[in-house]
C-alpha positions in Angstrom: -0.2 0.0 0.1 1.3 3.6 -1.0 0.7 5.8 2.2 2.7 8.6 0.3 0.9 12.1 1.2 -0.4 13.7 -1.8 0.7 17.3 -2.0 -1.0 20.2 -4.0 0.8 21.4 -7.3 2.1 25.0 -6.6 2.8 27.2 -9.3 5.7 29.4 -9.5 4.1 32.2 -7.9 2.7 30.2 -5.0 5.9 28.3 -4.6 7.8 31.7 -4.3 5.5 32.5 -1.7 5.7 29.4 0.3 9.8 29.8 -0.1 9.6 33.1 1.7 7.1 31.9 4.3 9.6 29.2 5.0 9.6 26.9 8.1 7.1 27.9 11.0 5.2 27.0 13.8 1.9 28.6 12.4 1.3 29.8 9.0 -1.8 32.0 8.5 -3.2 32.7 5.1 -5.0 35.8 4.7 -7.8 35.5 2.1 -6.8 32.3 1.6 -9.1 31.2 -1.2 -8.1 27.6 -2.4 -5.9 27.1 0.6 -3.1 25.4 -1.6 -0.1 26.8 0.2 -1.0 26.5 3.6 -2.0 22.9 3.0 1.3 22.4 1.0 3.4 23.9 4.3 1.7 21.8 6.5 1.5 18.3 4.8 5.2 19.0 3.8 6.5 19.6 7.3 7.2 23.0 6.9 4.4 24.3 9.1 3.1 22.7 12.3 -0.1 24.1 11.7 -2.5 26.5 9.6 -5.0 29.4 10.0 -6.8 29.7 6.6 -9.0 32.8 6.5 -11.3 34.5 4.0 -14.0 37.0 4.2 -16.3 35.3 1.6 -18.0 31.7 2.2 -17.0 30.5 -1.3 -13.2 30.9 -1.2 -13.7 29.1 2.3 -15.3 26.2 1.2 -13.0 25.8 -1.7 -10.1 25.8 0.8 -12.0 23.3 3.3 -12.7 20.9 -0.1 -9.0 21.0 -0.5 -8.2 20.2 2.9 -10.6 17.5 2.5 -8.8 16.3 -0.8 -5.3 16.5 0.2 -5.4 16.2 4.4 -7.9 13.3 3.9 -10.9 15.0 6.1 -12.2 18.3 7.4 -11.4 17.2 11.2 -7.5 17.3 10.9 -6.6 19.6 13.7 -3.7 21.2 12.0 -5.9 23.2 9.7 -8.2 25.7 11.3 -10.6 27.6 8.8 -12.1 30.9 9.5 -14.6 33.2 8.1 -13.8 37.0 8.5 -12.1 40.0 7.3 -8.0 40.5 7.5 -6.4 39.8 10.7 -9.7 39.8 12.6 -9.9 36.2 13.1 -6.2 35.8 14.5 -5.1 35.8 18.1 -2.1 37.8 18.9 1.1 35.7 18.6 -0.9 33.0 17.1 0.9 33.0 13.7 4.7 33.4 13.5 4.0 33.9 9.5 1.6 35.5 7.8 0.7 35.3 4.3 -1.3 38.3 2.5 -1.3 37.4 -1.5 -3.5 38.1 -4.5 -5.1 41.3 -3.3 -4.5 45.1 -4.2 -1.8 46.8 -2.5 -4.3 49.1 -0.9 -6.3 46.5 0.5 -3.1 44.9 2.0 -2.4 48.1 3.5 -6.0 48.5 5.0 -5.6 44.9 6.5 -2.3 45.8 8.1 -3.2 49.0 9.6 -6.5 47.5 10.7 -4.7 45.1 13.1 -1.2 46.3 13.9 -0.5 44.5 17.0 -1.5 41.0 15.4 0.5 41.9 12.2 3.5 43.0 14.0 3.5 40.0 16.6 4.2 37.6 13.7 8.2 37.0 12.9 7.5 37.6 9.1 5.0 38.4 6.4 5.0 37.8 2.6 3.1 40.1 1.0 1.9 39.8 -3.1 0.3 42.6 -4.1 -1.6 42.5 -7.5 -1.7 46.5 -7.8 -0.3 49.6 -6.0 3.2 47.9 -5.3 5.3 51.0 -5.0 2.5 52.6 -2.6 2.8 49.7 -0.7 6.4 49.6 0.1 6.2 53.4 0.6 3.6 52.5 3.5 5.6 49.7 5.0 8.5 51.7 5.1 7.0 54.5 6.8 4.8 52.3 9.2 7.5 50.1 11.1 8.3 47.2 8.5 11.3 46.2 6.7 11.2 44.4 3.3 14.2 42.0 3.6 13.8 40.2 0.3 11.8 40.6 -2.8 11.4 38.2 -5.9 9.3 38.1 -8.9 7.6 35.4 -10.3 5.3 34.5 -13.6 1.8 33.2 -13.3 -0.8 33.2 -16.2 1.1 35.6 -18.3 1.2 38.0 -15.4 4.7 39.1 -13.1 3.8 38.6 -9.5 6.2 41.0 -7.1 6.4 39.3 -3.8 7.8 40.7 -0.6 9.6 39.2 2.4 8.7 41.8 5.3 9.8 41.9 9.1 8.4 43.9 11.6 10.8 46.7 12.8 14.0 47.9 11.7 16.2 45.6 10.1 20.0 45.6 9.2 19.1 44.0 5.5 16.3 46.0 5.1 15.7 47.3 1.7 17.1 51.0 0.9 14.8 53.2 -1.0 17.0 56.2 -2.3 15.1 57.6 -5.4 11.4 57.2 -6.2 11.9 54.8 -9.0 13.3 52.4 -6.6 9.8 51.9 -5.3 8.6 50.7 -8.4 11.8 48.6 -9.2 13.4 47.7 -5.9 17.2 47.6 -5.8 16.6 44.0 -4.0 15.8 42.6 -7.5 19.2 43.7 -9.0 21.2 42.3 -6.0 19.4 39.0 -6.2 19.9 39.0 -10.4 16.3 38.4 -10.8 15.5 36.4 -13.6 12.3 38.2 -14.7 13.9 41.6 -13.7 14.6 42.9 -17.6 11.0 41.4 -18.6 9.5 43.6 -15.8 11.4 46.7 -16.6 10.4 46.3 -20.3 6.9 45.9 -18.9 7.0 49.2 -17.3 8.6 51.0 -20.2 5.9 49.9 -22.3 3.3 51.1 -19.8 4.5 54.6 -19.6 5.0 54.8 -23.2 1.2 54.1 -23.6 0.5 56.6 -20.9 2.6 59.3 -22.6 0.9 58.4 -26.0 -2.8 58.8 -24.4 -1.5 62.1 -22.9 -0.5 63.3 -26.2 -3.6 62.5 -28.0 -6.0 63.6 -25.3 -7.9 66.8 -26.5 -7.2 68.2 -23.0 -3.3 68.4 -22.8 -1.7 67.9 -19.2 1.8 69.1 -19.3 2.7 68.4 -15.4 1.4 64.8 -15.8 3.1 64.4 -19.2 6.4 65.8 -17.8 5.9 63.0 -14.8 5.6 60.2 -17.1 8.3 61.5 -19.1 10.6 61.7 -16.4 9.6 58.0 -15.1 10.4 56.7 -18.8 13.4 58.1 -18.4 14.4 56.9 -15.0 13.4 53.4 -16.3 15.7 53.4 -19.5 18.7 54.0 -17.3 18.1 51.2 -14.9 
């Protein structure tokens, strides 16, 4: 009889998040959706237990279905599934690692801002915003967090930005010296990230599209055009 544990297959993005999360006592996955990352971590012995939360019943049911599928039953005490917003369902010091992935940067900021004691009680956080990444980096730097590592990962034709974050000041925290650093973090250059050139090219194309739209607009906005021209120049100089 083959008693080997069947593990979920993680995408490149999910595998990068799992790698940043690392070995821990309790992993909390906020907005878990399918729950594959915490399920993988527990069943592979990386995490002792997991808290899977979501604000909606549908995603939480998908996570429960996957717990049943991979762990063999919904009564596995290593998994705690909770319905609720953000970090509200967690106790302070309950999770030593917190994942918040696949949301907008503004939503992630709101979650961290709403429950700072719980967020800062964790040893580390893994954040993967879908939008407003630069704004999230600025907020973290101004609100007592240090980004200690970053990574790009491709999924379904999109490049995801993944941040390894620790509460407080850290000697290895990223140093943001220029405005463009918040869009293209220095850590990606230090890591020689294999997707960095593709990511910068994407940002250039976006800037060129915005400039073309501004040029063709009936009402000209010289100040906004100057901003995007400067941004494009900075991207070309990276």
